[in-house]
N, C-alpha and C positions, 0 to 999 in steps of 0.2 A: 403496588402500594398496600393493598389489602393483605397480601402475604407478609410484608414487612411488619404491619401492625399486629398480625397474629403472632409472629415470632417475638415481638417486643412484649406482647401480653403474656405469652407463655413464659418468657424469661422472668417477668415480674412475679408470676404465680409460683414458679419453681423457687425463686429466691425467697418468697414469703414462707413457703412450706418449710424450707430448711434453714431459715435465719437463726433458729435456736437449736439446731441439731449439731451434734458432734460428728466428726468424720467417722465413717464406719469401715472397719477392716473386713476383708474377705479373701477367700481362695476360690478361684473358678477354674474347673477342669474343662478341657475342650470337649470331653464327653464323660458322662458318668456311668454309662453302660456300653461295653464294647464286646466284641467276640472275635477270636482269631488266634493265630499262632504268634504269640509274643507281640501283641499290638502296643502302640504307644499312646500316651496322652500328654498334652502340654497344659501346664497349670499357670495361671496368672495370680499374683499376690499383690494386693493394693489396699489403700485406704482412700475413700472418696466421700463426697457429699451425698451422691446418689449411689445406692448399691449397684455393683456390677458396671459402673461407668468410671472410666479412668480420668479423674480430674484433680487429684490432690497429690499423692505421693506413693512411691513404691514401698512395700513391706520388706524389711530385712529378712534374710533367710538364715541367719545365724542359728536360730533355734528350730529349724525345720526338721520334721521327722516324717518318715514314710514307712508304714508297717505293711508287710506283705501278708497274704492269706495264711501262711504257715507261722506267722508271728515274728518273723525275722525283720530286721531293720534294713532298709534299702537306702542307697545314696541317689540324689537327683543327678540328672545328666543335663549338660548344656545350660547350666544356671547362669542367669544374667540379671543385672539390676539396672533399670533405666530411670528416667525422671518420674514417670507415672505408674510404673508397674515393674515387679520382678517376674521373671519367667523361668521355668525349668521343665524338663521332660522326665517322664517316668515310664520305664519299660515294664509292661505287665507280663512277665514271663510265666507267672503262675495263673491258673484259673481260680476264680473266687474273688473276694472283696479286699480292697486296699483302703487303709485310712491314711490320709495325707493331712498334716497339720503343722501348726507353729505353736509351741508352748513357751510363753514368756513368764518367768518367775523372778521375784526379787523384792526389794524394799523401796518404798518411797518415803522421803522425809521432808519436813518443812520446819524451819526454825529461824530465829533472829540472831543476827551477828552485827554488832555495832549499830543496832537500831534498824537494820535492813533485813527484809525477808529473804531467806535463802531456800532453795529447793534442791534436792539431791535424789538421784536414783542409782541403785547399785545392788550388790549382794551383801549378805550378812557378813561375809568375810572381809569386805572392804569398808563396811560401815564405820568400825572403830578407827580406822586409819584416816578417813576422809571427813567425818562429821565431828566437830568439837565436842569433847566430853561434857563441857559446861554450857552447851548451846541453850539459849533461852527459848522458851515456848516450843520445845521440841515435840513434834508429833510424827510417829513412825507407823506406816501402814504396810502390811504384808500383802503383796499382790500376786495373783496367779491368773493368767489369761490364756484360754485355748481358742484357736481358730482352726476349724477343720472342714474337710469335705471327704466324700467317699466315692470310690470308683470300683466297678465290678467288671471283671473279664469272664464272660460266660454266666454261670449260675451263681447267685449271691451265696456267700458263706465263708467260713474260715475264722481264724483267731483274731484278725485285725480289728474287728469291731468290738471285741471284748473290752470292758473298762479296765483301767489301770489302778483305780483307787486313789488317784492324785488329782485334786481339784474338781471342778465341775465337768461332768461328762454326760453324753447322750447315749441311751440304750433303749430297750423296750421290745415289745412283741413284734413290731414292724421293722423290717430291714430298711435302712436309709436309702438303698438303691432299688426298693420295690414300692415306689409311691406312684399312684395312678389317680388321675382326675376322676372325681365321682366316688372315690372310696375314702375310708377313714383310717388314718394311721394311729397306732397306739405307741406312744413314746414314754420314756422314763428318764428323769434327770436325777443324777446322783452327785453328792459332794463328798469327796474323799471315800468313795465306795458305798456311802450310805444314802438312803432316800433324801432328796432335797425337797422338803415339804413347803407349800405355800410360797413358791417362787414364781414370779411373773415372767412369762415368755413372750417375746415380741417376734412377730412374723411379718415380713415385708416382701411382696412379690417384686421381681425385677421389672424393668421397662417403664419406670416412672416418667421418663421424658416423653413417652407417647400417650400418657393418660392424664397428666396434670393433677393427680391426687395420689396420696401416699398409699391408701388401701391397707393401712396397718391393722393387724389383728393382735389381740392380747389373750393369752391363756394363763391359767394359774394351776400349778401342780397340786395334787391332792396329798394326803398324809403319807402316801407311799412314793411320792415323787412322780406320779403318773399324770399324763395329760393326753388328750386326743385331738387330732386335727382332721377336719373333713375338707378335702381338697376340691375346690370348685373349678379351678382352671389349671391347665398344664403350664409348665414353665419353671424358671429358677426362683428359689425362695431363699431369703436371708433370715436366719433365726438367731436370736440373742437372748441370753439370760444373765442375770447378775445377782450376786449375794454380797451383802455387807454385814459383818458381825464381828464378835471378839472371841470366837471359838477356835480351837486348834492353832492359836497364835504363839509364835516363838519369839522370845526376846531378841532384839529390843522393840519389836513391834507390839502395839497394844490393840490393834484392830486389823482386819483383813478385808480385802475385796477380791472376789473370785468371779470371773466372767467366762462365758462360753459363747462362741459364734460358730454357726455351721451354714454351709451352702448346700442346699438340697434341690434336686431336680424332680419335678412331678411330670410324669409322662402321660400323653393322651391315651384314652381307652382304645 
């Protein structure tokens, strides 16, 4: 009976923590650092209430990309999408670091038609065909969202972790596969290849269901887009950043939203 009461109390606390939270998207590799002759990793892709817990829905893999250490693009193997997660395998034939991600880009519009609010998502090419030219109270937003993780076979390095200059991206002096508890990492956030200054970064460690508190930390980038993180504990971490502005916007959009999400693993000393 005491155990049942504890479970009920935990469920209530967890529900209270996330009652106002949106579902969080993430990619989780089976390992972030491996070594060997062409080893494999399996990656899960999902959106959930609690990071790294599969309780909401699978992510689509339409816009998945895998960049090898030499900068070439790879295709996933054994891809599958279920109810709560999508999964795929990556063969690490090269030594060095791989970037695995999903890049979603497009337009979001809201407007009124016959007095009713309508919402639309799509590309700039289909906008004119699918949204009425005389739509009332039309608002169009340009959206770009990156969801990434990093895997290294052997020694970290290679071209995969270089930024592309498109949307929000993570770089910096510290390699994302060289994170150790008790040390401080130096990162940099860029937007379209330029420093993303004064941007708020959210960091949440995995394992919420076992601690009953979010343990969320927030950082703000400096004028050069840089920020540092001192790792207290080993484990998986979910990182998110978001920018809303009206710069570099292409018609018909009048504003933009750029988001960045990364799964990072901090290893013990």
